[in-house]
N, C-alpha and C positions, 0 to 999 in steps of 0.2 A: 275325133273331130271329123272322121270320114262319114259319119252318119248324116244323111241329108237334113239340113236345117239346124245342125249343131251350132250353138252359140258359144258354149263352154262346157267343160267337164272337169270333175274333181274326184279324187279318192279321199275320203274323210274318215277320221276316227271319231265315232259318235260318243265315246266315253269321255273324251277330252275336248271335243269340238275342233281339234286341230286338222287342218288340211294337209295331207301328205304329198299331194301332187295335183297340178292343174294344167289345163290347156285351154286356150281361147280366152274369152272375156275381153275386158278392156275398160276404158273410162266410163262407158255407158252401162257396163254390167260387171261388177266386181265379184268374180266367182268365189273368192275367198270369203267375203262377207256373207254371200248367199249360202255357201256351203256350211259355214259355222252356224248361221241362224237356223238352218234346217236340221241341225242335230237335235234341237228341241222337238221338232216334229217326229223324228225317228224315235227318240226316247219316249215321248208321249204315246205313240202307237204301240211300242213294245209293252209299256205299263198297262195299257188298256187291254191288250190281248191276254196278258197275265192275269189281270183282275177278273176278266170274263172266263178264265180257265179254258180258253180255246186251244186245241191241240195243233192249230195251223201255224205255219210260219209266214212271214211277210215276203211275198214275191217281189212286189214293188209298190211304191206310193206315187200317185199321180196328182200333181197340183196344176190346175188349168187357170191361166191368166188370160186377159183379153188378147194378148199377142204372143204368148209363150206357153209351152208345156214345160214343166219341171218334173223329171223322173228321178226317183230315189230308189236305188236297189241295194238293200242290205246284202252283204256277201254271206253265202251259206257254207263255204268251206271252213274247215277247222282253222286254217291259217288266216282266214278272213274275218274271224269272229271280232265284232266290235267295229267293223268297217262298212262303209257304204259307198257306192258309186252315185254321183250326182250329175245329171245331164240336163242342161237347159237347151231347149229347142225353139226355133222360130215356128210359130203355129202356121204361118203362111207357106213355109217351105218344107215342113216335116211330114212324114207319114208315121203317125203314132204307133201303129201296129208293127211296122217294120223297125222302128227305132227301139221298141221294147224287145223285139227278137234279137236285134243286133247287140243291145246292151247285155242280154243274157249270154250271148256268145262271147262277148268281151270278158264277162265275169268268169266263164269257164276257162278262158285262155290266160287269165292273170296268174303270174307266178309270184307268190309272196314269201 
């Protein structure tokens, strides 16, 4: 939540859709509902990459709304398989490039 413009963040299991932990959010933005709904986005992208036979991995997925950015970052470590970080940002207050860099740093410092 120290990332400029952060509204909410979650650690999510995309195989089950369960949210493992959250910070932020509130009545105007239910991070648990948003995170669970975005498991479909993550699953669809993994299926598409597999169907295309691409050797690449997903670094992150960006969804741009009128007033928000939603960043989805699948964890690449062995212990993080099946998990993703989900960050909702205020478009007016966030620096997208810096937020992506900081999210990458958070991923590397996570102990699972």
